[in-house]
C-alpha positions as CSV (number, residue, x, y, z in Angstrom):
1,X,25.2,-141.5,85.3
2,X,22.7,-144.1,84.0
3,X,20.2,-142.9,81.4
4,X,20.4,-140.1,79.0
5,X,21.8,-136.9,80.6
6,X,20.9,-134.4,81.7
7,X,17.7,-136.2,82.6
8,X,16.0,-139.4,81.6
9,X,12.5,-139.0,80.1
10,X,9.6,-141.4,81.0
11,X,9.7,-144.8,79.3
12,X,8.2,-144.9,75.8
13,X,6.2,-147.5,74.0
14,X,6.9,-149.1,70.7
15,X,4.8,-146.5,68.9
16,X,7.0,-143.8,70.1
17,X,8.6,-143.1,66.8
18,X,6.9,-142.1,63.6
19,X,7.4,-141.4,60.0
20,X,7.4,-137.8,58.6
21,X,3.7,-138.2,57.8
22,X,3.0,-139.0,61.5
23,X,1.9,-142.6,60.9
24,X,3.5,-145.3,63.0
25,X,6.4,-147.1,61.4
26,X,5.7,-150.7,60.2
27,X,9.2,-151.8,59.5
28,X,9.8,-153.4,62.9
29,X,12.8,-155.8,63.0
30,X,12.2,-156.8,66.6
31,X,9.0,-157.9,68.3
32,X,7.8,-158.0,71.9
33,X,8.4,-155.8,74.9
34,X,12.1,-155.2,75.7
35,X,13.8,-152.7,77.9
36,X,17.0,-150.7,77.3
37,X,19.3,-148.4,79.2
38,X,22.1,-146.2,77.8
39,X,25.0,-144.9,79.8
40,X,26.4,-141.8,78.2
41,X,30.0,-140.6,78.6
42,X,31.7,-137.4,77.4
43,X,30.6,-134.6,75.1
44,X,27.2,-133.2,74.2
45,X,27.3,-134.9,70.8
46,X,27.3,-138.2,72.6
47,X,24.2,-137.0,74.5
48,X,22.5,-136.2,71.2
49,X,23.6,-139.6,69.8
50,X,22.1,-141.4,72.8
51,X,18.8,-139.6,72.2
52,X,18.8,-140.8,68.6
53,X,19.6,-144.3,69.7
54,X,16.5,-144.2,71.8
55,X,14.5,-143.0,68.8
56,X,16.0,-145.9,66.7
57,X,15.1,-148.5,69.2
58,X,11.5,-147.3,69.9
59,X,9.9,-148.7,66.7
60,X,11.5,-152.1,67.4
61,X,9.6,-152.6,70.6
62,X,12.1,-151.2,73.1
63,X,11.2,-149.0,76.0
64,X,13.6,-147.2,78.3
65,X,14.3,-148.1,81.9
66,X,16.3,-146.3,84.5
67,X,17.3,-149.5,86.3
68,X,20.3,-151.4,84.8
69,X,19.2,-154.6,86.4
70,X,15.9,-154.4,84.5
71,X,17.6,-153.7,81.1
72,X,17.4,-156.4,78.4
73,X,19.9,-154.2,76.4
74,X,22.6,-152.1,78.0
75,X,24.5,-149.6,75.8
76,X,27.7,-147.8,76.8
77,X,28.0,-144.7,74.6
78,X,31.7,-144.0,75.1
79,X,34.1,-141.1,74.8
80,X,37.9,-141.3,74.0
81,X,38.8,-137.8,75.2
82,X,39.3,-138.5,78.9
83,X,42.5,-140.2,80.3
84,X,42.3,-144.0,80.3
85,X,38.9,-143.8,78.7
86,X,39.1,-147.4,77.3
87,X,40.2,-148.9,80.7
88,X,37.2,-147.2,82.4
89,X,34.9,-148.8,79.8
90,X,36.4,-152.2,80.5
91,X,35.9,-151.7,84.2
92,X,32.3,-150.8,83.7
93,X,31.8,-153.8,81.4
94,X,33.0,-156.0,84.2
95,X,30.2,-154.8,86.5
96,X,27.6,-155.2,83.7
97,X,28.9,-158.7,83.0
98,X,28.3,-159.7,86.6
99,X,24.8,-158.1,86.5
100,X,24.1,-160.0,83.3
101,X,25.2,-163.2,84.9
102,X,22.8,-162.7,87.8
103,X,20.0,-162.0,85.3
104,X,20.9,-165.2,83.3
105,X,20.5,-167.2,86.5
106,X,17.0,-165.9,86.7
107,X,16.3,-166.8,83.1
108,X,16.6,-163.3,81.7
109,X,18.9,-162.6,78.8
110,X,21.0,-159.4,78.5
111,X,22.6,-157.9,75.4
112,X,25.6,-155.6,76.0
113,X,26.6,-153.0,73.4
114,X,29.5,-150.6,73.3
115,X,29.0,-147.5,71.1
116,X,30.9,-144.2,70.5
117,X,34.5,-143.4,70.1
118,X,36.1,-146.1,72.2
119,X,34.1,-148.6,70.2
120,X,35.3,-147.1,67.0
121,X,38.9,-147.1,68.2
122,X,39.0,-150.5,69.8
123,X,36.7,-152.5,67.4
124,X,37.6,-156.2,67.4
125,X,40.1,-155.7,70.3
126,X,37.2,-154.7,72.5
127,X,35.4,-157.9,71.6
128,X,38.5,-160.0,72.4
129,X,39.0,-158.3,75.8
130,X,35.4,-158.3,76.8
131,X,33.7,-161.6,75.8
132,X,30.4,-160.6,77.4
133,X,30.0,-157.8,74.8
134,X,27.5,-158.7,72.0
135,X,27.7,-155.5,69.8
136,X,30.4,-153.0,69.1
137,X,29.4,-150.1,66.8
138,X,30.9,-146.7,65.9
139,X,29.2,-143.3,65.9
140,X,28.4,-143.4,62.1
141,X,26.2,-146.5,62.2
142,X,23.7,-145.4,64.9
143,X,20.9,-145.7,62.4
144,X,21.6,-149.4,62.0
145,X,21.2,-150.2,65.7
146,X,17.9,-152.0,65.3
147,X,19.3,-154.4,62.8
148,X,22.5,-154.9,64.9
149,X,20.4,-155.9,67.9
150,X,18.4,-158.3,65.8
151,X,21.7,-160.0,64.6
152,X,22.9,-160.2,68.2
153,X,19.6,-161.8,69.3
154,X,20.3,-164.5,66.7
155,X,23.6,-165.3,68.5
156,X,26.0,-163.2,66.3
157,X,28.7,-161.1,67.9
158,X,28.5,-157.9,65.9
159,X,31.3,-155.4,65.1
160,X,30.3,-152.4,62.9
161,X,33.0,-149.7,62.8
162,X,33.2,-148.9,59.1
163,X,32.3,-145.4,57.8
164,X,29.1,-146.1,55.7
165,X,28.4,-144.3,52.5
166,X,24.8,-143.4,53.5
167,X,23.9,-140.4,55.5
168,X,22.9,-141.8,58.9
169,X,20.6,-138.8,59.7
170,X,18.4,-139.6,56.7
171,X,17.9,-143.2,58.0
172,X,17.0,-142.5,61.6
173,X,13.3,-142.4,62.6
174,X,11.8,-139.2,64.0
175,X,10.7,-139.0,67.6
176,X,7.0,-138.3,68.3
177,X,6.1,-134.8,69.4
178,X,5.2,-136.1,72.9
179,X,8.6,-137.8,73.2
180,X,10.4,-134.5,72.4
181,X,8.2,-132.6,74.8
182,X,9.0,-135.0,77.6
183,X,12.7,-134.3,77.1
184,X,12.3,-130.7,78.1
185,X,12.5,-127.2,76.7
186,X,16.2,-127.5,75.7
187,X,17.7,-129.7,73.0
188,X,20.9,-130.5,71.1
189,X,20.9,-130.6,67.3
190,X,24.0,-132.1,65.5
191,X,24.8,-130.0,62.4
192,X,28.4,-131.1,61.7
193,X,30.5,-134.2,62.5
194,X,34.2,-135.0,62.2
195,X,37.3,-132.8,62.0
196,X,40.0,-132.1,59.5
197,X,42.3,-130.2,61.8
198,X,44.3,-133.2,63.0
199,X,45.6,-131.7,66.3
200,X,48.4,-134.0,67.3
201,X,46.8,-135.0,70.6
202,X,43.3,-135.7,69.3
203,X,41.6,-138.9,68.2
204,X,38.5,-137.3,66.7
205,X,39.6,-137.4,63.0
206,X,40.2,-141.2,63.5
207,X,37.0,-142.0,65.4
208,X,34.5,-139.5,63.9
209,X,36.0,-139.1,60.4
210,X,36.5,-136.0,58.3
211,X,34.3,-132.9,58.5
212,X,30.8,-133.4,57.2
213,X,28.0,-130.9,57.4
214,X,24.3,-131.7,57.3
215,X,22.1,-129.9,54.7
216,X,20.5,-126.7,55.8
217,X,16.9,-127.8,55.0
218,X,17.3,-131.0,57.0
219,X,18.5,-129.0,60.0
220,X,15.7,-126.5,59.7
221,X,13.2,-129.3,59.6
222,X,14.5,-130.9,62.7
223,X,14.7,-127.5,64.4
224,X,11.0,-126.7,63.6
225,X,10.0,-130.2,64.8
226,X,11.8,-129.5,68.2
227,X,10.2,-126.1,68.6
228,X,6.8,-127.4,67.7
229,X,7.1,-129.8,70.6
230,X,8.0,-127.1,73.1
231,X,11.7,-126.7,72.8
232,X,12.8,-123.1,73.5
233,X,16.6,-123.4,73.3
234,X,18.6,-125.3,70.8
235,X,22.4,-125.9,71.0
236,X,24.0,-126.7,67.6
237,X,26.6,-129.4,67.9
238,X,29.7,-130.4,66.0
239,X,33.2,-131.6,66.7
240,X,34.2,-128.5,64.9
241,X,30.9,-126.7,64.6
242,X,32.1,-123.4,63.2
243,X,33.5,-125.3,60.2
244,X,29.9,-125.9,59.2
245,X,29.4,-125.6,55.4
246,X,26.2,-127.4,54.6
247,X,24.3,-126.8,51.4
248,X,21.0,-125.0,51.2
249,X,18.1,-126.0,48.9
250,X,19.8,-124.4,45.9
251,X,23.1,-126.2,46.4
252,X,24.9,-123.2,47.8
253,X,27.2,-123.5,50.8
254,X,26.0,-122.0,54.0
255,X,28.1,-120.8,56.9
256,X,27.4,-121.4,60.6
257,X,26.4,-117.7,60.9
258,X,24.0,-118.2,58.0
259,X,22.5,-121.3,59.5
260,X,22.1,-119.5,62.9
261,X,20.3,-116.7,61.1
262,X,17.9,-119.2,59.4
263,X,17.2,-121.0,62.6
264,X,16.6,-117.7,64.4
265,X,13.6,-117.1,62.1
266,X,11.7,-120.1,63.6
267,X,8.8,-118.7,65.6
268,X,8.8,-119.8,69.2
269,X,12.5,-120.5,69.3
270,X,13.9,-118.2,72.0
271,X,17.6,-119.1,72.3
272,X,20.5,-120.5,70.2
273,X,23.9,-121.7,71.2
274,X,26.6,-123.7,69.5
275,X,29.6,-125.8,70.5
276,X,32.5,-126.8,70.1
277,X,34.4,-124.2,68.1
278,X,37.9,-124.0,66.7
279,X,39.8,-120.6,66.6
280,X,40.8,-121.2,63.0
281,X,37.1,-121.2,61.9
282,X,36.0,-118.2,63.9
283,X,35.3,-115.8,61.0
284,X,34.1,-112.2,60.9
285,X,30.6,-113.1,59.9
286,X,30.2,-115.4,62.9
287,X,31.8,-112.9,65.3
288,X,29.3,-110.2,64.0
289,X,26.4,-112.5,64.6
290,X,27.1,-112.4,68.3
291,X,26.4,-108.7,68.3
292,X,23.5,-108.8,65.9
293,X,21.4,-111.8,66.8
294,X,19.3,-111.4,69.9
295,X,18.6,-115.1,70.1
296,X,22.3,-116.1,70.0
297,X,23.2,-116.3,73.7
298,X,26.3,-114.4,74.9
299,X,28.3,-117.5,75.7
300,X,31.1,-119.1,73.6
301,X,33.2,-122.1,74.2
302,X,36.4,-121.4,72.3
303,X,39.2,-124.0,73.1
304,X,42.8,-122.8,72.9
305,X,44.7,-125.6,74.8
306,X,47.8,-123.6,75.5
307,X,49.0,-120.1,75.7
308,X,52.5,-120.8,74.4
309,X,53.2,-120.5,70.6
310,X,55.7,-123.4,70.4
311,X,53.3,-125.7,72.1
312,X,50.4,-124.6,69.9
313,X,52.6,-125.4,66.9
314,X,53.5,-128.8,68.3
315,X,49.8,-129.4,68.8
316,X,49.1,-128.4,65.2
317,X,46.5,-125.9,66.3
318,X,47.1,-123.6,63.3
319,X,47.1,-120.4,65.2
320,X,49.2,-118.6,67.8
321,X,48.4,-116.9,71.0
322,X,48.2,-113.4,69.4
323,X,45.6,-114.7,67.0
324,X,43.5,-116.0,69.9
325,X,43.8,-112.7,71.7
326,X,42.7,-110.9,68.6
327,X,39.6,-113.1,68.3
328,X,38.7,-112.5,71.9
329,X,39.0,-108.7,71.3
330,X,36.8,-108.9,68.2
331,X,34.2,-111.0,70.1
332,X,34.1,-108.5,73.0
333,X,33.9,-105.6,70.6
334,X,30.8,-107.2,68.9
335,X,29.3,-108.4,72.2
336,X,31.0,-106.8,75.3
337,X,29.2,-109.0,77.8
338,X,30.0,-112.3,76.1
339,X,31.1,-115.0,78.5
340,X,34.0,-117.2,77.3
341,X,35.0,-120.7,78.2
342,X,37.9,-122.8,76.9
343,X,39.9,-126.1,77.2
344,X,43.5,-126.4,78.3
345,X,46.0,-129.2,78.3
346,X,48.9,-129.0,80.7
347,X,52.1,-131.0,80.4
348,X,52.0,-131.5,76.7
349,X,55.3,-133.2,75.5
350,X,58.1,-130.7,75.8
351,X,56.2,-128.1,77.7
352,X,58.6,-126.0,79.8
353,X,57.7,-124.2,83.0
354,X,57.9,-120.9,81.1
355,X,55.4,-122.2,78.5
356,X,53.1,-123.3,81.2
357,X,53.3,-119.9,82.8
358,X,52.2,-118.4,79.4
359,X,49.1,-120.5,79.6
360,X,48.4,-119.4,83.2
361,X,48.9,-115.8,82.1
362,X,46.4,-116.3,79.3
363,X,43.8,-117.5,81.8
364,X,44.3,-114.5,84.0
365,X,44.4,-112.0,81.1
366,X,41.2,-113.2,79.4
367,X,39.1,-113.9,82.5
368,X,37.1,-117.0,81.6
369,X,33.6,-117.5,83.0
370,X,34.6,-121.2,83.2
371,X,37.2,-123.5,81.6
372,X,38.1,-127.1,81.5
373,X,41.7,-128.3,82.1
374,X,43.4,-131.7,81.8
375,X,46.8,-133.3,82.2
376,X,48.1,-134.5,78.8
377,X,47.7,-138.2,78.3
378,X,48.8,-140.0,75.2
379,X,46.1,-141.4,72.8
380,X,47.3,-144.4,70.8
381,X,47.7,-143.7,67.2
382,X,48.0,-139.9,67.6
383,X,51.3,-138.1,66.6
384,X,51.8,-136.6,70.1
385,X,51.9,-140.1,71.6
386,X,55.2,-140.6,69.7
387,X,56.8,-137.4,70.8
388,X,59.7,-137.4,73.2
389,X,60.1,-135.1,76.2
390,X,57.1,-136.5,78.1
391,X,56.5,-134.3,81.1
392,X,56.7,-136.2,84.5
393,X,53.3,-136.9,86.1
394,X,54.1,-135.1,89.3
395,X,55.0,-131.9,87.3
396,X,51.7,-132.2,85.3
397,X,49.8,-132.6,88.5
398,X,51.3,-129.5,90.1
399,X,50.7,-127.4,87.0
400,X,47.1,-128.6,86.7
401,X,46.4,-127.7,90.3
402,X,47.8,-124.2,89.8
403,X,45.8,-123.7,86.6
404,X,42.6,-124.9,88.0
405,X,43.0,-122.6,91.0
406,X,43.1,-119.7,88.5
407,X,40.2,-121.0,86.6
408,X,38.1,-121.4,89.7
409,X,38.9,-117.9,90.8
410,X,37.8,-116.5,87.5
411,X,34.5,-118.5,87.6
412,X,33.9,-117.3,91.2
413,X,34.5,-113.7,90.2
414,X,32.2,-114.1,87.2
415,X,29.4,-115.5,89.2
416,X,29.8,-113.0,92.0
417,X,29.5,-110.2,89.4
418,X,26.0,-111.4,88.7
419,X,24.7,-110.9,92.2
420,X,22.2,-108.0,92.2
421,X,21.5,-108.3,88.5
422,X,18.3,-109.4,86.8
423,X,18.9,-112.2,84.3
424,X,16.6,-113.9,81.9
425,X,16.5,-117.6,82.9
426,X,15.0,-120.4,80.9
427,X,13.5,-122.7,83.6
428,X,14.0,-126.2,82.3
429,X,13.9,-128.7,85.2
430,X,12.8,-129.4,88.7
431,X,15.2,-128.2,91.4
432,X,16.7,-130.4,94.2
433,X,14.2,-129.1,96.7
434,X,10.4,-129.0,96.7
435,X,9.0,-125.9,95.1
436,X,12.3,-125.2,93.3
437,X,13.0,-125.0,89.6
438,X,16.4,-124.9,87.9
439,X,17.4,-123.2,84.6
440,X,20.2,-121.5,82.7
441,X,21.1,-117.9,82.4
442,X,22.2,-116.4,79.1
443,X,25.8,-117.1,80.2
444,X,25.0,-120.9,80.7
445,X,25.1,-120.6,84.5
446,X,22.9,-122.9,86.5
447,X,20.3,-120.8,88.3
448,X,17.9,-122.0,91.1
449,X,14.7,-120.2,92.0
450,X,11.5,-120.8,94.1
451,X,8.9,-121.2,91.4
452,X,5.8,-123.3,90.6
453,X,6.3,-126.3,88.3
454,X,3.9,-124.6,85.8
455,X,6.7,-122.2,84.9
456,X,8.9,-125.0,83.5
457,X,9.7,-124.2,79.9
458,X,9.3,-120.4,80.3
459,X,11.9,-117.7,80.4
460,X,11.6,-115.6,83.6
461,X,13.4,-112.5,84.8
462,X,15.3,-113.6,87.9
463,X,17.0,-111.3,90.3
464,X,20.2,-112.9,91.4
465,X,20.6,-113.0,95.2
466,X,23.6,-115.3,95.8
467,X,26.4,-117.0,93.9
468,X,28.0,-120.3,94.6
469,X,30.9,-122.1,93.0
470,X,28.8,-123.8,90.4
471,X,25.4,-122.0,90.4
472,X,23.4,-118.9,91.2
473,X,20.3,-118.5,93.4
474,X,17.7,-115.9,92.9
475,X,14.0,-115.0,92.9
476,X,11.6,-114.2,90.1
477,X,11.5,-110.4,89.8
478,X,8.1,-108.9,90.2
479,X,9.3,-105.7,88.5
480,X,12.2,-106.8,86.4
481,X,14.8,-104.2,85.5
482,X,15.2,-105.4,81.9
483,X,17.9,-102.8,81.3
484,X,20.1,-104.6,83.8
485,X,20.2,-107.7,81.6
486,X,21.3,-105.6,78.6
487,X,24.2,-103.8,80.3
488,X,27.5,-104.5,78.6
489,X,30.9,-103.6,80.1
490,X,33.6,-101.7,78.2
491,X,36.6,-103.9,77.5
492,X,39.8,-102.8,79.0
493,X,41.9,-101.1,76.4
494,X,45.4,-102.0,75.4
495,X,45.5,-105.7,76.5
496,X,44.4,-107.5,73.4
497,X,40.9,-107.9,74.5
498,X,41.2,-108.9,78.1
499,X,39.6,-106.9,80.9
500,X,39.8,-106.9,84.6
501,X,37.5,-109.4,86.3
502,X,36.7,-106.9,89.1
503,X,35.6,-104.4,86.4
504,X,33.7,-106.9,84.3
505,X,30.1,-107.8,84.3
506,X,29.2,-111.1,82.6
């Protein structure tokens, strides 16, 4: 969708960024009133990056628009994970080129920029294939966006895909309190970037670089700033977030569990989440935090990709299925009501029918609250792209349909088990209907209730009345049964941590 998901805030003026002291910035590179629009693809980190791009552009005289035809600057913030990601970007660029041509006929110039992982991977090739593009820049140079735009305004076609020595976070302006407040009571906060795991199917180490963790104090300062502006829930982001190892003020390494504990001490912050995790970095301290930290929500995205050991080895995942089952058992021992989600790839090179069935059995055994599944598609430059034994497309499609049916059943069962319960819901947005608000349960389910707009940004006890495939519906409880929200099921014994969906409460 156009704009910054999940919702686009009101347009901002050029004073909508400030220094740490609160005084307006004076280092404007650009002058005059210009409009911009960002289309964001892919992961939550791209959503966060798009937000920071908005913050970078604000002191240069740019305000946001929701109408692409009104945009003087259009930015595609791209993702390389999905199949044929680059081709989809080129298709979108064709539509924007035509729009820019119509604007030019009316005497209005348009700058077109491509950011993110496709930009990092394609670089000069993207410029060659899409002559209408003015700027191509990778994820690590977001802080330079104002200068890149200024160069493009002077007629230069700009490509910036190097990994700079400077820390981009230290060079990005801070958004005003009012700007943060306009974005709503939930926020993303990037704490770690890059990955050192080198899964054979993945481009992240090549587009985002090696694992780098932000300093603890820098994260705490950003967290406090968010909470001071009305944010009640923060989701920590990283390509491999549980590999976090940032330094504190004394130069000591801090784990993700330690960072969560420090953030949990911020008054006014009600909820914490983190994503995306790797099983190899799920340590005992972090597992224990799920049982000990009230602010840490009982939901965890823990990608496994396959349930077959030989395929996990070919993927270079660094763990086997037994290790994953052990992690699930430990997590449920620490927090029995924890909701799990995961990622799965079907049709990885060489995958046999029996190996696919091992993946399907894993889905049934663990009982995910939700999960994401994809057909394998080669990514240029990754080791898996060079493997033989490519699985035929029709076989991949058949396997994916079967796996998704299992996943959807698990999600339906999970949602149905919530009916009749009272859940704490953070109301963070208007609903689709008049007089309705939407929010998220502790298990990250979308919940819709009839409620006045004044309750936006508050946590309400909601009695769940109905469950759909993608959301829950309920009403604010006049006499909430707070105990109901604390009930935790006993895991079924003897199955490596799985439990029956019909016996489980999320």
